[in-house]
C-alpha positions in Angstrom: -17.4 -71.7 13.8 -18.6 -75.4 13.7 -16.6 -75.8 10.5 -13.5 -74.3 12.1 -13.8 -76.6 15.1 -14.3 -79.6 12.9 -11.2 -78.9 10.9 -9.1 -78.2 14.0 -10.4 -81.3 15.7 -11.0 -79.4 19.0 -13.2 -76.7 20.5 -12.3 -73.2 19.7 -12.9 -71.9 23.2 -9.1 -71.3 23.9 -8.6 -69.4 20.7 -8.7 -65.6 20.5 -10.9 -63.9 17.8 -11.0 -60.3 16.6 -13.0 -58.6 13.9 -10.6 -57.6 11.1 -10.7 -56.1 7.6 -8.4 -56.4 4.6 -8.3 -53.3 2.3 -8.4 -53.6 -1.4 -9.9 -57.1 -1.2 -13.4 -58.6 -1.6 -14.9 -62.0 -0.9 -16.9 -63.7 -3.7 -18.8 -66.9 -4.2 -17.0 -69.2 -6.6 -18.9 -69.9 -9.8 -20.6 -73.3 -9.8 -19.0 -74.2 -6.5 -20.1 -74.3 -2.8 -17.3 -72.1 -1.3 -16.0 -68.6 -1.3 -12.7 -67.0 -2.5 -10.9 -63.8 -1.6 -9.6 -61.6 -4.4 -7.7 -58.3 -4.9 -10.2 -55.6 -5.7 -9.2 -51.9 -5.5 -11.3 -49.8 -3.1 -13.1 -52.8 -1.6 -12.9 -54.1 2.0 -13.0 -57.7 2.9 -14.4 -58.4 6.4 -13.3 -61.4 8.4 -11.9 -62.8 11.7 -8.4 -62.7 12.9 -7.7 -65.9 14.8 -4.9 -66.0 17.4 -3.6 -68.9 19.5 -3.3 -71.5 16.7 -0.9 -74.4 17.4 1.4 -76.0 14.8 -1.1 -78.9 14.6 -3.9 -76.3 14.0 -1.8 -74.8 11.1 -1.3 -78.3 9.6 -4.9 -79.2 9.8 -6.1 -75.8 8.3 -3.5 -76.1 5.5 -4.6 -79.6 4.7 -8.3 -78.6 4.5 -7.7 -75.4 2.5 -5.3 -77.2 0.3 -8.2 -79.3 -0.9 -9.5 -76.1 -2.6 -5.9 -75.3 -4.0 -5.7 -72.4 -1.5 -2.3 -71.3 -0.2 -1.2 -69.0 2.6 0.0 -65.5 2.0 1.0 -62.8 4.5 -1.1 -59.6 4.6 -1.6 -56.7 6.9 -5.1 -56.5 8.3 -6.9 -53.7 10.3 -8.6 -54.4 13.6 -11.5 -52.5 15.0 -9.4 -50.6 17.6 -7.4 -49.0 14.7 -4.3 -51.2 15.0 -2.7 -53.1 12.2 -1.4 -56.7 12.5 0.3 -59.2 10.2 -1.9 -62.2 9.4 -1.9 -65.2 7.1 -4.7 -65.4 4.5 -5.7 -68.3 2.3 -5.7 -67.4 -1.4 -6.9 -69.5 -4.3 -4.4 -70.5 -7.1 -4.6 -67.6 -9.7 -7.0 -68.4 -12.5 -8.3 -71.6 -11.0 -11.7 -70.4 -9.9 -14.1 -67.8 -11.4 -15.8 -65.3 -9.1 -19.6 -65.1 -9.0 -21.6 -62.8 -6.7 -20.4 -61.1 -3.5 -20.3 -63.7 -0.7 -22.7 -63.7 2.2 -21.7 -65.9 5.2 -25.3 -66.3 6.3 -26.6 -67.2 2.9 -23.8 -69.7 2.5 -24.5 -71.3 5.9 -28.2 -71.6 5.0 -27.6 -73.2 1.6 -24.3 -75.1 2.0 -23.5 -75.3 5.7 -24.8 -78.7 6.4 -23.3 -80.3 3.3 -19.9 -78.6 4.0 -19.8 -80.0 7.5 -20.4 -83.5 6.3 -17.8 -83.1 3.5 -15.2 -81.6 6.0 -15.8 -84.6 8.3 -14.9 -86.9 5.5 -11.9 -84.8 4.4 -10.4 -84.5 7.9 -10.8 -88.3 8.3 -7.9 -88.5 5.9 -5.6 -86.0 7.6 -2.2 -87.5 8.2 -2.9 -90.3 5.7 -2.8 -88.5 2.3 -1.7 -85.1 1.1 -3.8 -82.0 0.2 -3.2 -82.5 -3.5 -4.9 -85.9 -3.4 -7.8 -84.4 -1.4 -8.1 -81.6 -4.0 -8.6 -84.2 -6.7 -11.2 -86.1 -4.5 -13.0 -83.0 -3.2 -15.7 -82.8 -5.9 -16.7 -86.4 -5.3 -16.5 -85.9 -1.5 -19.0 -83.1 -1.7 -21.2 -85.2 -4.0 -21.3 -87.9 -1.3 -22.0 -85.4 1.4 -25.0 -84.1 -0.6 -26.2 -87.7 -0.9 -25.9 -88.1 2.9 -28.2 -85.1 3.5 -30.8 -86.8 1.3 -30.3 -90.1 3.2 -31.1 -88.3 6.5 -34.6 -87.7 5.2 -35.1 -91.2 3.8 -37.5 -92.7 6.4 -40.2 -95.3 5.9 -41.6 -95.6 9.5 -39.2 -98.2 11.1 -39.4 -97.7 14.9 -35.9 -98.8 15.6 -33.2 -96.2 16.3 -29.6 -96.5 15.3 -28.5 -94.6 18.5 -30.0 -97.4 20.6 -29.7 -100.4 18.3 -26.3 -100.0 16.8 -22.9 -99.8 18.6 -20.1 -98.5 16.6 -16.7 -99.7 17.9 -14.4 -98.4 15.1 -14.8 -96.4 11.9 -11.9 -96.1 9.5 -11.6 -94.3 6.2 -9.5 -96.7 4.2 -9.3 -95.1 0.7 -10.4 -92.1 -1.2 -10.5 -91.2 -4.9 -13.6 -90.8 -7.0 -15.1 -93.3 -4.7 -14.3 -93.8 -1.0 -13.9 -97.0 1.0 -14.8 -97.0 4.7 -14.5 -99.9 7.2 -16.4 -100.3 10.4 -16.6 -102.7 13.4 -20.1 -102.6 14.9 -22.8 -104.5 16.6 -26.5 -104.3 15.9 -29.6 -105.5 17.9 -30.9 -108.8 16.7 -34.5 -109.9 16.4 -34.4 -111.6 19.9 -33.5 -108.3 21.5 -29.9 -109.0 22.2 -26.8 -107.3 20.6 -25.1 -109.5 18.0 -21.4 -110.2 17.7 -19.0 -107.5 16.5 -19.1 -107.4 12.7 -16.3 -106.1 10.5 -17.7 -104.6 7.3 -16.6 -102.4 4.4 -18.6 -100.1 2.2 -18.0 -98.4 -1.1 -19.0 -94.8 -0.4 -20.8 -93.2 -3.3 -23.2 -90.4 -4.0 -26.8 -90.7 -5.3 -27.6 -91.2 -9.0 -30.4 -90.8 -11.4 -31.6 -93.4 -13.9 -33.7 -92.2 -16.9 -35.3 -94.3 -19.6 -36.4 -92.0 -22.4 -39.7 -93.0 -23.8 -41.7 -91.6 -26.7 -45.4 -92.4 -26.0 -46.5 -91.2 -29.5 -44.0 -93.4 -31.5 -44.0 -96.1 -28.7 -40.2 -96.2 -28.7 -37.4 -96.1 -26.0 -33.9 -94.8 -26.2 -30.8 -96.5 -24.8 -27.2 -95.4 -24.5 -24.1 -97.6 -24.8 -20.7 -97.0 -23.2 -17.7 -98.8 -22.0 -17.8 -99.8 -18.3 -14.4 -100.4 -16.6 -15.9 -102.4 -13.7 -17.5 -104.9 -16.1 -14.1 -105.2 -17.8 -12.5 -105.8 -14.4 -15.0 -108.6 -13.8 -13.5 -110.2 -17.0 -16.9 -110.0 -18.8 -16.0 -110.2 -22.5 -18.6 -107.6 -23.3 -17.9 -104.4 -21.2 -19.8 -102.2 -23.6 -23.2 -101.8 -21.9 -26.6 -100.8 -23.2 -28.2 -98.8 -20.4 -30.7 -96.0 -19.6 -29.4 -92.5 -19.3 -27.7 -92.3 -15.9 -25.5 -90.0 -13.8 -24.5 -88.7 -10.4 -26.5 -86.0 -8.7 -24.3 -82.9 -8.1 -24.4 -80.8 -4.9 -27.3 -78.4 -5.1 -29.2 -80.4 -7.7 -32.5 -82.1 -7.3 -32.8 -85.6 -8.8 -35.1 -84.1 -11.4 -32.6 -81.5 -12.4 -29.9 -84.1 -12.7 -32.1 -86.3 -14.8 -32.7 -83.5 -17.3 -29.1 -82.5 -17.4 -27.9 -86.1 -18.0 -30.4 -86.6 -20.8 -29.0 -83.6 -22.6 -25.3 -84.5 -21.9 -25.5 -88.2 -22.8 -28.2 -88.4 -25.4 -28.7 -84.8 -26.6 -32.5 -85.0 -25.9 -34.8 -82.8 -24.0 -37.4 -84.4 -21.6 -40.9 -83.1 -21.8 -42.0 -84.8 -18.5 -40.5 -87.0 -15.8 -42.4 -90.0 -14.4 -40.9 -91.1 -11.0 -40.5 -94.9 -11.0 -39.2 -95.3 -7.5 -35.9 -95.1 -5.6 -33.7 -97.7 -4.0 -30.2 -98.6 -2.9 -28.4 -100.3 -5.8 -26.4 -102.8 -3.7 -27.1 -102.4 0.0 -24.6 -105.1 1.1 -21.6 -103.3 -0.5 -22.4 -99.7 -1.5 -24.1 -96.5 -0.4 -25.3 -95.6 -3.9 -29.0 -94.7 -4.0 -30.8 -94.6 -7.4 -33.7 -92.4 -8.4 -35.5 -94.1 -11.2 -37.4 -92.2 -13.9 -39.1 -92.7 -17.3 -38.6 -89.5 -19.2 -41.2 -88.6 -21.9 -39.5 -87.2 -24.9 -39.7 -86.8 -28.7 -37.3 -89.5 -29.9 -36.3 -88.9 -33.5 -32.5 -89.1 -33.7 -29.6 -91.1 -32.4 -26.0 -90.0 -31.9 -22.5 -91.5 -32.0 -20.7 -89.0 -29.8 -22.6 -88.3 -26.7 -21.4 -87.5 -23.2 -18.8 -85.1 -21.8 -15.2 -85.5 -23.1 -14.1 -83.9 -19.8 -15.5 -87.0 -18.0 -14.0 -89.5 -20.5 -17.5 -90.4 -21.8 -17.9 -91.9 -25.3 -21.6 -92.6 -25.8 -23.8 -93.7 -28.6 -27.6 -94.2 -28.6 -30.2 -96.3 -30.2 -33.9 -96.1 -30.5 -36.0 -99.3 -30.2 -39.7 -100.0 -30.7 -41.2 -100.8 -27.3 -42.0 -104.4 -28.3 -38.5 -105.1 -29.6 -37.1 -103.6 -26.4 -39.3 -105.8 -24.1 -38.4 -108.9 -26.3 -34.8 -108.2 -25.5 -35.6 -107.8 -21.8 -37.5 -111.1 -21.8 -34.7 -113.0 -23.6 -32.1 -111.6 -21.2 -30.4 -109.4 -23.8 -29.4 -106.7 -21.3 -27.0 -106.8 -18.3 -27.8 -103.6 -16.6 -30.1 -104.0 -13.5 -31.5 -100.4 -13.4 -32.5 -100.8 -17.0 -34.5 -103.9 -16.2 -36.1 -102.2 -13.2 -37.3 -99.3 -15.2 -38.4 -101.5 -18.1 -40.7 -103.4 -15.9 -42.1 -100.2 -14.5 -42.7 -98.9 -18.0 -44.5 -102.2 -18.9 -47.0 -101.6 -16.0 -47.6 -97.9 -16.9 -47.2 -97.8 -20.7 -51.0 -97.7 -21.5 -51.5 -94.8 -19.1 -48.5 -92.9 -20.6 -49.7 -93.5 -24.1 -53.2 -92.3 -23.2 
């Protein structure tokens, strides 16, 4: 119900609801996704709610939101608890687009994905009337990634006694752009150190998810592994060398812990398996312009091979790796031979903890 009200943009108190079933159908979780799908299945019964009293605006908002999953409406006859039958519209997935997993449980879904789904839906509906459902469908995976990162941010407290509810006044909040990244603009005031509220500030932020940074280190051979790939933002900065030597890195998918993402990215980008992860800290990568939060790790591994074709082709990745002796690596750090800030941060952490890791 909170999701329905968020999508409609109004309370559902004036709508009429009735328990309903749809014969020869079943509802399943979608494999590797955080939402359900309804499918034809002989002798099964799908349970749901019939909603009456929807306005044309309600229909438009629902169609926009469900279009983000490539779901379209189809007329069906449903059975009500009093024995009557009525015509209803049901959202069906595009045939062959999604793969079913286990039978779907509403309560299990609410427990696992409800909070993230509400945050993602808030983002999606902020673009209603500005872009079409097809564009939202392309952006939905990244939107859910950002929602997952917001949930983690809610728990990121260090003991600051100030409260945003009292010390920040939000005058305007606009979602200006969405694709793989989002761009949001705000007009706000915040309390200054003398206790007064400052002037209204107009600010923009690049909306991103959280990411992991992993520097693979072999404590037996005393070597590190780096990955190299082309970086479009560096090219757009007109740097003549947009191929960057970096640690393993990647975004944290919804449902993943940072540790799980670190191990997955090490396998995808460098084809190595990490024996142990050492947490080297976490921080916002550029707090004046971006929401991206980085979890930094040194990953202990057996480093014996390099590759020329790492990464996922589906993500346009073309990655090669190199293994460097620790001293050669630090010499390049000291002579400013690297241009990736997370690499420098993890390198300095490794320098402080190397003897312990080798022991």
